[in-house]
C-alpha positions, 0 to 999 in steps of 0.5 A: 453825357447828357448836360443838366438843365443848368448846362454844367457838364461834369462826370458824377464819378469823382475818379474820372474828374480831371483837374480836381483841386487837391490841397496839401494836407499833412494829416494822412486821413485827410489826404485820402479825402482828396481822392475820394471827394475831389474839389473842382472849379466850375459854375452853378447858376452862372456863378463860379463855385468850388464843387464836389459830387454829392454821391462821392460825399454820401459814400465817404460819409458812410450814410446808411440811407440810400443816396437818392432819399438822403440827398432829397431829404437833406435838400428839403430839410435844410432849404438848399436851392437848385441853381444856387447850392447845387445842380443835377447831372445825369449820365449813362452807365453800363452795369457790370452785369447788364442784360442784352435788353438793358445795357445802360442805365441812367444815373443821377448825381448832384453837384454841390458847392463846398459850403453845402457839402460842409453843412451836409457833413456837419449834420451827420454828427459823426467822426467821419462827418467832422473829418470831411468838413475839416477837409473842405475847410482846408481846401478853402484855406489852400485856395486862399494861399495858392490863388490869393487873387481869386480869393480876394475877388470872392471877398470883394464881391461879398463886401459889395453884396453886403454893402448894397443890401445895407443901403435899402433900409436907410433909403426907405427910412429917408423916404418915409421922413421926407414924405411925412414932412410933406404930409404924405403917407409912404406906400409899398409902391413908393419903395419899389418905384425908388428901387426900380428907378435906381436899378434902371439907371445902373442896369441899362434901363432894366429893373432887377426882375427884368435883368434877372429874367433876361439873364436866366436868373431867379428874380428873387435873387437877382443881386446874388448874380450881379457882378462886383461892379454892378453891386458897387454901382447900385450901392453908390446910387442908393447911398447918394439917393439917401443924401438927395432925399434928405436935401428935399429933392423930388423924385424926378430931380433925384432921377436926373441927378442920379443919372448924371452922377452914374455916368460920372461914376462909370467914367471914373471907373473906366479911367481907373481900369485903363489908367 
């Protein structure tokens, strides 16, 4: 098999996927789906995800359109993103009736997250689509029961991501008020300077864009790929910076103080980790 551009190697044929996650489902029609559309653990864009074969989903949904046009149309229509919602894989297969000159042909499949799969099933607006969507929900519920630590880690990461996102606007508003009190206008570069100052402290001297580029992630979604600890660190620095701005501390004073507090925060986290 040829690896995809995002280096995720999985057979697109669901019956050949080893270690597929099969929830315990009492409803007989639902239990059939675990064989037709196995859910496996893997990575898309460097992040752990529960993944299914789009080709297997297409077949189970009984969609009238051919697979390639269907999946490309849905991706465009609903704005799914390569490396975030799905990845493309290729494999060589031998048709049942192959000529001597053409014994193998290239097959394409899309490996998609279960969230994308649920949405694709829902928009078909059929009984089969609703049943398949229910199956994916049951898979997620079963994961929460059988692997609570994994589910808890996902929830913690989401909480950290949302908290980090919620601090940026209040920080900009605090900067606006502080500069206005000194008769200064706030320009876009002032916001970006503030954000870059904080991310450089948290990410070892790199801005969010530089960090994303160095790690092979799309720069516009840098925070989506950060670890829970990195997001919590950023959130702490942003909320602290709001307080320092309100206290009237200037840019360089805030930078010095945030650098000091960052080291203190990291030391405390290491102490907890090794305590």
